[in-house]
Structures are given as structure tokens and as C-alpha cells.
N, C-alpha and C positions, 0 to 999 in steps of 0.2 A: 492914874496910877499905873505903873509898869509891872505890878505884881498881880497875877491872875490866881484866884482861889478856885481849886478844883475839888473842893470838899464834896459837892453834890455828885461829881463823877465817881469818886472813890466810894461814896455811900451806895450809889447805884450798883457798882461792881460787886459790892459785898452784900447787896440786897438788904441794906439796913436803913431803917427810918430814923428821922431826926430825934424822935422821942426815945428810941432805944439807945442811940448814940449818946444822948444827953444823960441818960441814967448810968451808962457804963463809964462815961468820962467824968461825970460829976460836975457838969456845967449846965446851966439852964438852957432850955430850948431856944429862948430868945437870944441868948448870947451866941449860940451856935448858928442860929439863923442869920444874925448880923455878920458873922464870919463867912458863912456860906454864900451870902449875897454880895460879898466884897465891900461891905460898909464898915468893917472893923478897921480901926487905926493901928491896932497892936494886938499881939497874941503872946501870952506867957509861954516860955519854953516848956514849962511843966505841962501846960494844957496841950501844946502841940505834941509833946512826947506821949501823953496819954491817948490822944486821938490816933496817933500812928500805931500805938500798941494795940488799940481796939480794932482798928481797920487793917492791921497787919500790912503797913505800907511805910514808905520813907517820906520825910518832910517834902522832898522834891516832887512827890506824887501829888501833893496838896497845893504847894506854893510854887508857882512858875514865874520866872522873870522874863518879860518880853520887852526888849529894847524898843524905844520909840523909833519910828522911821523918820527920815529927814522931812518928809512931807508933813507928818504930824507936828514936828517941832516949829513949823512956820505958821501953823493954824492958831 
């Protein structure tokens, strides 16, 4: 996937644990863990909005698009 999830980076910058974020966002720790580890297939805009509100960040701080290099496209 060309989308990198930097949720753990933002959580570290804010010194916030997954459990605390879960309580403040209203999403289970398991679902946040799936997102944090890049295993999620989708995220609701309302969830992303709440995460950004709690972490005081922009969606682009959490989700980063990285284009494939030409070498990767041949692999």
C-alpha cells in the first residue's frame, strides 16, 4: 500500500498511550491498533476527525501518501 500511517508518531509526540486515545476517541484499542499498524482497509472520516481533534493535528500528519518507485513496480 502506498499510504503510510503515522499514528504512532503523532501519539509519541503528544505522549499519549493507545488506551488513552481509545477512550478519548471512542474507538476500541484493537481497532486503533489495527490502524496504527497499517492493517486497516478503511477509516471513517468521523473517526479520523476525532483522532485529529484529540491529537491536535491534521489528517496529513497521520496519513501520508508515498508513490511507488519504478523499481518497486517491477517487483
